[in-house]
C-alpha positions, 0 to 999 in steps of 0.5 A: 549549503550544497550538501543541503541542496543535494538533500532537498533535491533527493527528498523531493523525487516521489509520491507517497506509497500506498500500503492500504488493504481495505478488503476482508478475507472473504473473496467476492463471488463470481459476478460480484464487482466492488469498486472502492476509493480511499485516501491514506497517509504514508508516514516513515516515522523512523526516518522523519525522527532522524531528520528532526534529531539531525535538524535540531543538532545542527540548528544548535551547532549553527546557533553556537557558531554564531554566538562565538563568531566562528564559521559553521562547519558541517561534519562529513559524518553528519552530512552523510547521515542526512544525505542517507535519510534523504535517499530513504525519503526519496525512495519512500517519501511521506505524504498522502495517497489517493486510490481507486480499487476494482475487485471481481470474484471468479468462483461461485464458492467465494474462494478467488478474487482479483483486484486492480488498484490505481493510486497516485504513486503506483498501479497494483494487481492483486488476487487472494484465495480462501483457505478457511471458512467457518460460520453459516453455510453459503449455500444455504439461503438466508438473509445476508444481514444475519449471515456470520462467517470467518474467513482466512485467505492468502493473497499476492500482489505486484505493484509498479511505481513511477515517479520523477523529480520535478525539482531536479528537472526544474533546476536542470541539474540532471533529467530524471528518466528512469526512477522506478520501483516494484513491490511484491506483497504477501498478505494473509487476510483474516476477517469476521463478518457479522452479517453484511453490516459490520466486518472486522479484519487483519492482514499480516503482510510482508513487502519486498521493494526494489527501487532503481535509481536514474543512472544519470543521478547515480553518475552525478552523485559519483562525481559529487565529491568535487562539488560537495567535498564529501563522498555521496555516491549512490547505489544504482538499486535500493532493496527494502523489506516491510514487515507489519500488518493492517487492522481495520473494519468496515461498516455499512449496509448491503452494497455500501461500506465505509472502511477504516484501517491502520497499517503499521510495521518495520521497514528494513533497508540497508544499502551500501552508500557512501562506502558503507552499509547504512540503516535507512529503515525504521517504523512505518505507519499508514492510516487510511479510510475508504468507501466501497460499493458492490452489487449485493447479488452476483451478476449471474444469479441476477440474470438467471430466470426464476423457475416456477414450481412444477404442477402436475397437470390434470388429465383424463387419464389421471383423474383426481379422486374425490373421497 
C-alpha cells in the first residue's frame, strides 16, 4: 500500500501543460492587437498507456492471489516502473488547460510581433519574426477579404511553470515550496491565408523542459526505502525534449476568428532514478480550440488623419483659359 500511496502522491503534483500554438506565420502589423482565449487537453498517451498496462497486470496478480489464498506481493521491478511513470505524470500531468493570450505587432511590415500567454499552469512570453512572404503585396491597397498570402516565421518562447502538491500538503508528509518548471520552445510557423476568412497553419516545434523537484521531496524519497522497502530515490532535476508539430485552421471574418488545432509528437525523458536510467517519455497529444479578437486596422492607421486631394487654386496670376 505504501508504494501505491507514494505513486498517487506523485501523480497529483501539478496542472496540465499548455502546448498550443493558435497563431499563424503572419505577424501582426504595428498597432494591431489580438486577444485570444482557448482551452486544451494535455494527454501524455505513452505514460498513460503504461499506467493502464501495469494496472491490468497488477489487477490480475491480485485476483490470482485471492483465488489461491496466498498473500499479494508487489515485485520491486513493477513498483519502480509504477513509481517512474508516476514521476513522469507528476512532471507533466494530464488534464485540461485554459489560456489567455495577448499579441501586438511591432513593425508596419508585418514582420515581427510579441505575445504574452497566461494559462492555468504557466506564464509564457514569445515572439516571432517573418522569414518569407509570398502572395498579394501588403503595401498595395485591396480588400483584406481577398488578400491571399503564404508566410513562414521563426519563433522563440520561454515559459515558467509553477505548481504545488495539495495532497502532499494535506497529508502533512512534506511541504512543497519549490516545485517548478521552465520551458524553452522553438517553433517554425507556416501558414496560408485565404483572405481574412480562412487560414491554414502548421508549426513544427521543439520544446526543452527542465523541472526542479522540491528538495524536501527529494530528501524524503532518499529515505523512503526504510518505509517502502524499495529504492525510490528521486533526482533533483528532470529534463525532457518534445519533438512534434501543431496543425490547425482559423475561420472567421475581419476581427473575430475561431481556431482549432492539434499538437502531437514524442516526448523524450530519460532521467536516472532508482539507480538507473529509465524511459519516462512517450507519445503526447494536445488538441485545443479558441477564439481570437483583433482590430482589423492598425491603431496608427486609425489615428492618422486623412489628407484630402490637393487642388490648385485659381488666381488672377494664373487664369483658366477657356477655348
